[in-house]
DSSP file (Angstrom, degrees, kcal/mol; ACC not computed):
  #  RESIDUE AA STRUCTURE BP1 BP2  ACC     N-H-->O    O-->H-N    N-H-->O    O-->H-N    TCO  KAPPA ALPHA  PHI   PSI    X-CA   Y-CA   Z-CA
    1    1 A X              0   0    0      0, 0.0     2,-0.1     0, 0.0     0, 0.0   0.000 360.0 360.0 360.0 137.6   31.1 -205.5 -145.2
    2    2 A X     >  -     0   0    0      1,-0.1     4,-2.3     4,-0.0     5,-0.2  -0.438 360.0 -94.4 -85.7 171.4   30.5 -205.7 -141.5
    3    3 A X  H  > S+     0   0    0      1,-0.2     4,-2.2     2,-0.2     5,-0.2   0.811 123.6  51.3 -64.2 -37.2   31.3 -202.6 -139.3
    4    4 A X  H  > S+     0   0    0      2,-0.2     4,-2.9     1,-0.2     5,-0.2   0.952 109.9  49.5 -68.4 -44.7   34.9 -203.6 -138.4
    5    5 A X  H  > S+     0   0    0      1,-0.2     4,-2.6     2,-0.2    -2,-0.2   0.905 111.7  50.4 -55.0 -44.3   35.8 -204.1 -142.0
    6    6 A X  H  X S+     0   0    0     -4,-2.3     4,-2.7     2,-0.2     5,-0.2   0.942 111.7  46.1 -56.6 -50.0   34.3 -200.7 -142.8
    7    7 A X  H  X S+     0   0    0     -4,-2.2     4,-2.5     1,-0.2    -2,-0.2   0.924 115.0  47.9 -66.8 -41.5   36.3 -199.0 -140.0
    8    8 A X  H  X S+     0   0    0     -4,-2.9     4,-2.8     1,-0.2    -1,-0.2   0.943 113.0  47.7 -63.5 -46.0   39.6 -200.8 -141.1
    9    9 A X  H  X S+     0   0    0     -4,-2.6     4,-2.2    -5,-0.2    -2,-0.2   0.906 113.2  47.9 -61.3 -47.2   39.1 -199.9 -144.8
   10   10 A X  H  X S+     0   0    0     -4,-2.7     4,-3.0     2,-0.2    -1,-0.2   0.906 112.0  50.2 -60.4 -44.6   38.3 -196.2 -143.9
   11   11 A X  H  X S+     0   0    0     -4,-2.5     4,-2.4    -5,-0.2    -2,-0.2   0.918 112.0  47.0 -62.2 -46.5   41.3 -196.1 -141.7
   12   12 A X  H  X S+     0   0    0     -4,-2.8     4,-1.1     2,-0.2    -2,-0.2   0.882 112.5  49.1 -62.8 -42.0   43.6 -197.6 -144.4
   13   13 A X  H  X S+     0   0    0     -4,-2.2     4,-3.3    -5,-0.2     5,-0.2   0.915 111.0  50.7 -60.9 -47.3   42.4 -195.3 -147.0
   14   14 A X  H  X S+     0   0    0     -4,-3.0     4,-2.3     1,-0.2     5,-0.3   0.896 107.0  52.3 -58.8 -39.7   42.8 -192.3 -144.8
   15   15 A X  H  X S+     0   0    0     -4,-2.4     4,-0.5     1,-0.2    -1,-0.2   0.800 115.6  42.2 -66.1 -26.6   46.3 -193.1 -144.0
   16   16 A X  H  X S+     0   0    0     -4,-1.1     4,-1.1    -3,-0.2    -2,-0.2   0.885 118.5  46.0 -79.1 -43.2   47.0 -193.4 -147.7
   17   17 A X  H  X S+     0   0    0     -4,-3.3     4,-1.9     1,-0.2    -2,-0.2   0.827 103.6  56.0 -77.0 -34.1   45.0 -190.3 -148.7
   18   18 A X  H  X S+     0   0    0     -4,-2.3     4,-1.4    -5,-0.2    -1,-0.2   0.927 111.0  42.7 -76.0 -41.2   46.0 -187.7 -146.2
   19   19 A X  H  X S+     0   0    0     -4,-0.5     4,-2.0    -5,-0.3    -1,-0.2   0.812 113.5  54.5 -70.7 -26.7   49.8 -187.8 -146.9
   20   20 A X  H  X S+     0   0    0     -4,-1.1     4,-0.8     2,-0.2    -2,-0.2   0.873 109.4  46.5 -63.9 -39.5   49.1 -188.0 -150.6
   21   21 A X  H  < S+     0   0    0     -4,-1.9     4,-0.5     2,-0.2    -2,-0.2   0.791 108.9  56.7 -75.6 -30.1   47.0 -184.8 -150.4
   22   22 A X  H  < S+     0   0    0     -4,-1.4     3,-0.3     1,-0.2     4,-0.3   0.903 117.8  33.0 -62.1 -49.4   49.9 -183.2 -148.2
   23   23 A X  H >X S+     0   0    0     -4,-2.0     4,-2.4     1,-0.2     3,-0.5   0.534  91.2  95.7 -89.8  -5.2   52.5 -183.8 -151.0
   24   24 A X  H 3X S+     0   0    0     -4,-0.8     4,-2.9     1,-0.2     5,-0.3   0.906  84.0  53.0 -59.3 -45.6   50.1 -183.4 -154.1
   25   25 A X  H 3> S+     0   0    0     -4,-0.5     4,-2.5    -3,-0.3    -1,-0.2   0.913 111.3  47.4 -60.0 -39.1   51.1 -179.6 -154.5
   26   26 A X  H <> S+     0   0    0     -3,-0.5     4,-1.6    -4,-0.3    -2,-0.2   0.930 113.3  47.9 -66.3 -44.5   54.9 -180.7 -154.5
   27   27 A X  H  X S+     0   0    0     -4,-2.4     4,-0.7     2,-0.2    -2,-0.2   0.909 113.8  46.6 -62.8 -41.7   54.2 -183.5 -157.0
   28   28 A X  H >< S+     0   0    0     -4,-2.9     3,-0.8    -5,-0.2     6,-0.2   0.939 113.8  46.7 -65.9 -46.1   52.2 -181.2 -159.4
   29   29 A X  H 3< S+     0   0    0     -4,-2.5    -1,-0.2    -5,-0.3    -2,-0.2   0.798 110.6  55.5 -64.3 -30.8   54.7 -178.3 -159.3
   30   30 A X  H 3< S+     0   0    0     -4,-1.6     2,-0.3    -5,-0.2    -1,-0.2   0.614  86.8  94.7 -81.2 -13.7   57.4 -180.8 -159.9
   31   31 A X  S <X S-     0   0    0     -3,-0.8     4,-1.5    -4,-0.7     5,-0.1  -0.593  72.1-139.5 -80.7 138.7   55.9 -182.3 -163.0
   32   32 A X  H  > S+     0   0    0     -2,-0.3     4,-2.1     2,-0.2     5,-0.2   0.812  98.1  59.9 -67.0 -31.3   57.2 -180.8 -166.3
   33   33 A X  H  > S+     0   0    0      2,-0.2     4,-1.9     1,-0.2     3,-0.4   0.979 109.7  41.4 -63.5 -56.6   53.7 -180.7 -168.0
   34   34 A X  H  > S+     0   0    0      1,-0.2     4,-3.0    -6,-0.2     5,-0.2   0.891 112.0  56.4 -60.8 -36.1   52.2 -178.4 -165.3
   35   35 A X  H  X S+     0   0    0     -4,-1.5     4,-1.7     1,-0.2    -1,-0.2   0.854 109.2  47.3 -60.7 -37.9   55.4 -176.3 -165.2
   36   36 A X  H  X S+     0   0    0     -4,-2.1     4,-2.3    -3,-0.4     5,-0.2   0.833 108.9  52.3 -75.5 -30.1   55.0 -175.7 -168.9
   37   37 A X  H  X S+     0   0    0     -4,-1.9     4,-2.6     2,-0.2    -2,-0.2   0.927 111.6  47.4 -70.1 -45.2   51.4 -174.8 -168.7
   38   38 A X  H  X S+     0   0    0     -4,-3.0     4,-1.8     2,-0.2    -2,-0.2   0.900 110.0  52.8 -60.1 -38.4   52.1 -172.2 -165.9
   39   39 A X  H  X S+     0   0    0     -4,-1.7     4,-0.7    -5,-0.2    -2,-0.2   0.939 112.5  43.4 -67.1 -42.3   54.9 -170.8 -167.9
   40   40 A X  H >X S+     0   0    0     -4,-2.3     4,-1.2     1,-0.2     3,-1.0   0.897 110.3  58.0 -64.3 -37.7   52.7 -170.3 -171.0
   41   41 A X  H 3X S+     0   0    0     -4,-2.6     4,-1.8     1,-0.3     3,-0.4   0.868  97.3  60.9 -59.8 -34.8   50.0 -169.0 -168.8
   42   42 A X  H 3< S+     0   0    0     -4,-1.8    -1,-0.3     1,-0.2    -2,-0.2   0.789 105.4  48.1 -62.4 -25.9   52.2 -166.3 -167.6
   43   43 A X  H << S+     0   0    0     -3,-1.0    -1,-0.2    -4,-0.7    -2,-0.2   0.739 112.2  49.1 -81.4 -24.9   52.5 -165.0 -171.1
   44   44 A X  H  < S+     0   0    0     -4,-1.2     2,-0.3    -3,-0.4    -2,-0.2   0.774 110.3  43.3 -93.5 -24.3   48.8 -165.1 -171.7
   45   45 A X  S  < S-     0   0    0     -4,-1.8     5,-0.1     1,-0.1    -1,-0.0  -0.817  94.6 -86.6-119.3 158.4   47.4 -163.3 -168.7
   46   46 A X    >>  -     0   0    0     -2,-0.3     3,-1.1     1,-0.1     4,-0.7  -0.222  39.8-115.0 -59.3 153.7   48.4 -160.3 -166.8
   47   47 A X  H >> S+     0   0    0      1,-0.3     3,-0.9     2,-0.2     4,-0.6   0.856 114.5  57.0 -59.2 -40.1   51.0 -160.7 -164.1
   48   48 A X  H 3> S+     0   0    0      1,-0.2     4,-0.6     2,-0.1    -1,-0.3   0.737 104.9  54.5 -64.7 -20.4   48.6 -159.8 -161.3
   49   49 A X  H <> S+     0   0    0     -3,-1.1     4,-1.3     1,-0.2    -1,-0.2   0.574  88.0  77.0 -92.1  -9.7   46.2 -162.6 -162.5
   50   50 A X  H <X S+     0   0    0     -3,-0.9     4,-2.6    -4,-0.7     5,-0.3   0.934  90.1  50.8 -68.1 -46.3   48.6 -165.5 -162.3
   51   51 A X  H  X S+     0   0    0     -4,-0.6     4,-2.9     1,-0.2     5,-0.3   0.975 114.3  44.4 -60.3 -49.3   48.7 -166.2 -158.5
   52   52 A X  H  X S+     0   0    0     -4,-0.6     4,-1.9     1,-0.2    -1,-0.2   0.867 114.4  51.0 -69.5 -21.0   44.9 -166.2 -158.2
   53   53 A X  H  X S+     0   0    0     -4,-1.3     4,-1.9     2,-0.2    -1,-0.2   0.895 111.2  46.5 -70.8 -40.9   44.6 -168.4 -161.3
   54   54 A X  H  X S+     0   0    0     -4,-2.6     4,-2.5     2,-0.2    -2,-0.2   0.881 112.3  51.8 -65.5 -40.7   47.2 -170.9 -160.0
   55   55 A X  H  X S+     0   0    0     -4,-2.9     4,-2.4    -5,-0.3     5,-0.2   0.899 108.3  51.3 -64.5 -39.3   45.3 -170.9 -156.6
   56   56 A X  H  X S+     0   0    0     -4,-1.9     4,-2.7    -5,-0.3     5,-0.3   0.941 109.6  50.2 -64.4 -43.0   42.1 -171.6 -158.4
   57   57 A X  H  X S+     0   0    0     -4,-1.9     4,-2.6     1,-0.2    -2,-0.2   0.936 112.1  47.5 -55.9 -48.3   43.7 -174.5 -160.2
   58   58 A X  H  X S+     0   0    0     -4,-2.5     4,-2.3     1,-0.2    -1,-0.2   0.887 112.9  47.3 -56.1 -45.3   45.1 -175.9 -157.0
   59   59 A X  H  X S+     0   0    0     -4,-2.4     4,-2.7     2,-0.2    -1,-0.2   0.893 113.4  48.2 -70.4 -39.6   41.8 -175.6 -155.1
   60   60 A X  H  X S+     0   0    0     -4,-2.7     4,-2.7    -5,-0.2     5,-0.2   0.954 112.8  48.3 -66.9 -46.0   39.8 -177.2 -158.0
   61   61 A X  H  X S+     0   0    0     -4,-2.6     4,-2.0    -5,-0.3    -2,-0.2   0.896 114.3  45.8 -62.1 -39.8   42.3 -180.1 -158.2
   62   62 A X  H  X S+     0   0    0     -4,-2.3     4,-2.4     2,-0.2    -1,-0.2   0.869 112.2  52.3 -75.4 -36.8   42.2 -180.6 -154.4
   63   63 A X  H  X S+     0   0    0     -4,-2.7     4,-2.5     2,-0.2    -2,-0.2   0.918 110.1  47.8 -64.9 -40.5   38.4 -180.4 -154.4
   64   64 A X  H  X S+     0   0    0     -4,-2.7     4,-2.4     2,-0.2    -2,-0.2   0.964 113.3  46.8 -59.7 -53.7   38.1 -183.0 -157.1
   65   65 A X  H  X S+     0   0    0     -4,-2.0     4,-1.9     1,-0.2    -2,-0.2   0.899 113.6  49.3 -59.7 -43.6   40.5 -185.4 -155.4
   66   66 A X  H  X S+     0   0    0     -4,-2.4     4,-2.5     1,-0.2    -1,-0.2   0.836 109.3  53.0 -67.7 -35.5   38.7 -184.9 -152.0
   67   67 A X  H  X S+     0   0    0     -4,-2.5     4,-1.9     2,-0.2    -1,-0.2   0.870 107.0  50.7 -65.5 -36.7   35.3 -185.5 -153.6
   68   68 A X  H  X S+     0   0    0     -4,-2.4     4,-1.9     2,-0.2    -2,-0.2   0.894 112.0  47.5 -61.8 -42.8   36.5 -188.8 -155.1
   69   69 A X  H  X S+     0   0    0     -4,-1.9     4,-2.5     1,-0.2    -2,-0.2   0.920 110.8  50.8 -66.6 -40.0   37.7 -189.9 -151.7
   70   70 A X  H  X S+     0   0    0     -4,-2.5     4,-3.0     1,-0.2    -1,-0.2   0.912 110.0  51.6 -55.9 -44.3   34.5 -188.9 -150.0
   71   71 A X  H  X S+     0   0    0     -4,-1.9     4,-2.0     2,-0.2    -1,-0.2   0.909 110.6  48.2 -62.0 -43.3   32.6 -190.9 -152.7
   72   72 A X  H  X S+     0   0    0     -4,-1.9     4,-1.9     2,-0.2    -2,-0.2   0.952 113.4  47.1 -63.0 -51.8   34.7 -194.0 -152.0
   73   73 A X  H  X S+     0   0    0     -4,-2.5     4,-2.0     1,-0.2    -2,-0.2   0.913 111.3  51.4 -56.7 -46.8   34.2 -193.6 -148.3
   74   74 A X  H  < S+     0   0    0     -4,-3.0    -1,-0.2     1,-0.2    -2,-0.2   0.848 108.7  50.1 -57.8 -40.0   30.5 -193.1 -148.7
   75   75 A X  H >< S+     0   0    0     -4,-2.0     3,-1.0     1,-0.2    -1,-0.2   0.822 108.2  54.3 -69.4 -35.1   30.3 -196.3 -150.9
   76   76 A X  H 3< S+     0   0    0     -4,-1.9    -2,-0.2     1,-0.2    -1,-0.2   0.940 109.3  48.2 -62.0 -46.1   32.2 -198.2 -148.2
   77   77 A X  T 3<        0   0    0     -4,-2.0    -1,-0.2     1,-0.3    -2,-0.2   0.211 360.0 360.0 -87.2  13.9   29.7 -197.2 -145.5
   78   78 A X    <         0   0    0     -3,-1.0    -1,-0.3    -5,-0.1    -2,-0.1   0.513 360.0 360.0 -87.9 360.0   26.5 -198.0 -147.4
């Protein structure tokens, strides 16, 4: 890929990625499977531990998705 193609590809992927990451929490919480997991989780752990645990799930999911995106961009720019 030449430099122009790299810039265009990075721009297109960024335009697709950023809105998806903005709406990802809405999509995840809207899914029935995750809602069931969180419901069962609330019975297994103390109530004070549920919010930090949910936050850590969200952070890990976001970090994995961002890591994959960064890997793809790094592969484009090699």
